[in-house]
N, C-alpha and C positions, 0 to 999 in steps of 0.2 A: 549698174552696180549700186551697191546699197550704201547708203552715205555713210561714211564712219563719223565720231567723234573725236573730238580733241584729242591729241598725241599728250599724253600723262610726261612729264619730265621730271617730277617731284620723284625722290628717290622714295623706293618702299620700306616701311618703319620698318628697323629691325625689332625681332622677337626676342628679347633677352632673359638670362635666364640667371639668377642669383645664384653664388656658391661663397658659403664662408664657412673657415675652422674657429671653433670657441677651445681656446689653450685652458681656459679660466685664469689668463694672466692681467685681465682687467676686470676687476671686484666692482660690480653694481652696472656693466654695462654688456651684455648679453648677445649673442650672433643675432640674435631675433633684432635685439633695436637697434645692431651695426645692419642688420640689411632693411630695415623700414628705411633708411638713413639712406643706403646704397639704393634701392627703388626711386626714392625720390630725386637723386642723382640721375641714374638712369632717365627717369621720366624727362626730366631736364632738358639731358642729353640730345632726345626726342626717340627715344626707344622703347617698344610697349613690352614690360615686364609678364612674362608669362609661366613664371615659377620660380622658386628659391628652395635651396638646399642648405643644410648646413650639420657640421661633425663635430662632437665635441673629442677632441685629442689630448695627450699631451703635450704632442708636439706636429707642426706641421710639416709633414711628409714632403724631405729633399725631392723626391721624383715628380710626384703627382699634386701636391699640395693639400688634397684629401687621399684618406687611405684610397689601396689600389680597389679594392672591393666599390669603393664609393665612389670610385672615377669611372667604373665599368657600370655604373648604376644610372651614370648620368647620359650615358647612350642609349636605356631606357627611356627616361627623360626626353631626349631629345625625339623620337619616335611619338612620346605623346602628344607634345607640347609643342613639336613643329620649330623649337627654339632656334636661331641662326645666329648666336654673341651669346658666347660666358663671360660672366663679370664678376671676376674673383674681389674678394671683400678685401683681400690684402695685397701688398705689392708682391706679385710672382715672382720667381727668378724666370731666367730666359729658357732653362731645363724643363721647368715645371709647365712653363708658357705652350713650350714645342710640346710636350709630353701630352698636354692636354689637346692642342690642336689636335695632333696625330691620330689621338684615341676618336676625339668626337668629330672632325672634319667641319668644324668650324670656328670664326674668329675669336679667339679668346683675349680678352685685355683684363686688366687689373685696376680698381678705383683710382689708381696714380691717372695710369691713361686718359680714364672716363674724366676725370676733373681738368685735365689738358685740353681736352676735347672741348666741353666746357667752357672753358675760358677762352676757346679758339671761334666758339660759337658768336662771343658774347665783346669780344676784343674791338674796343670801339677807334681808338686812336693808331698812330702810326708806332708808336714806340709798343704800345699792347702789342698788337699784331705781331712785331719784330719778338719780343720777350717771350711770347706764346711759342712761335716759330722755333726759336733758340730753345727752348726747355722742351720741347717735342726731339727736335733734332738729338738734343741732350739722353733723353730718356731712351732714344731709339736705339743710339751707337753701340750699344753692349748686345743690343736685341737682334741684331743683325745677324740672318741665317742664308746659308746657301742656297738661293735662290735661281742664281742664273749656274746651275750646272753644267749646262752646253758650253758656257762659256768658261770653263773651267781654268784653262793658263789663256792670256791672251800675250800677246808678245812674243818671243823667242823665235828663232828661225837665223836665216841668214840675212845680216846686219843688224840684227837687234841680239846677239849672243844672250844667255843666261833664261832662266827657267819662266821669266816672265812675272807678272804680279796674276794672283787669283781675282777674281771678280771680286770677293768678299774683300780682302784688302783695298782693291780701288774704290769700290762702294765706301768703305772707312774712311778714306782719303778724303774721296769726295765729302762726305759728311762732315769729317773735321774742317775742312777747308771753307766750307758754309757757314758754320759755325763760328770760326775765326772770323770772316765776312759779317754775318750777324752784331756780334760785339762790335765791329766796329761801327756798325749802323746805329747800334742803341747808341753808343757814347756820341757818336755824331748828332741824334736825333735829342737826345737831350741837350 
């Protein structure tokens, strides 16, 4: 039997593709400048930036962030670069994030989530780690989606009459409870 090398425990480096929309609302600060800063943030978070695109539009598309045509072009960019993470320059709505994830079949985050991840990497104190977890949960709460479709209704039946609580409602309740407990712990630590 041939000797094997050490087992690799470090997670693979994520290959990130950056995306921005330039609406012209911020004179003197172009999408290109903003993407350069976003690339630096992605590098700090430990991702390898493999490409970037931006689109000039009057308004951000409510469904796709960029236009539908540009969103479809991202599928071609994915096959060319092999990216497994899409980072949007602006904060995405839950609908925009879900649309892009469904189309591209990759993880989609925005600048806010990227910054929270960087804070999580560098939080040194107990209070700092609690505050980062609190911020992450508050960010995640409106973005919960139905991942547990096989558990669409729990409860119900003999002895527990009523429709039961959906898994999504359960997840939201658990996160709200965790947020309340974290706020108490942050106050205690202070």
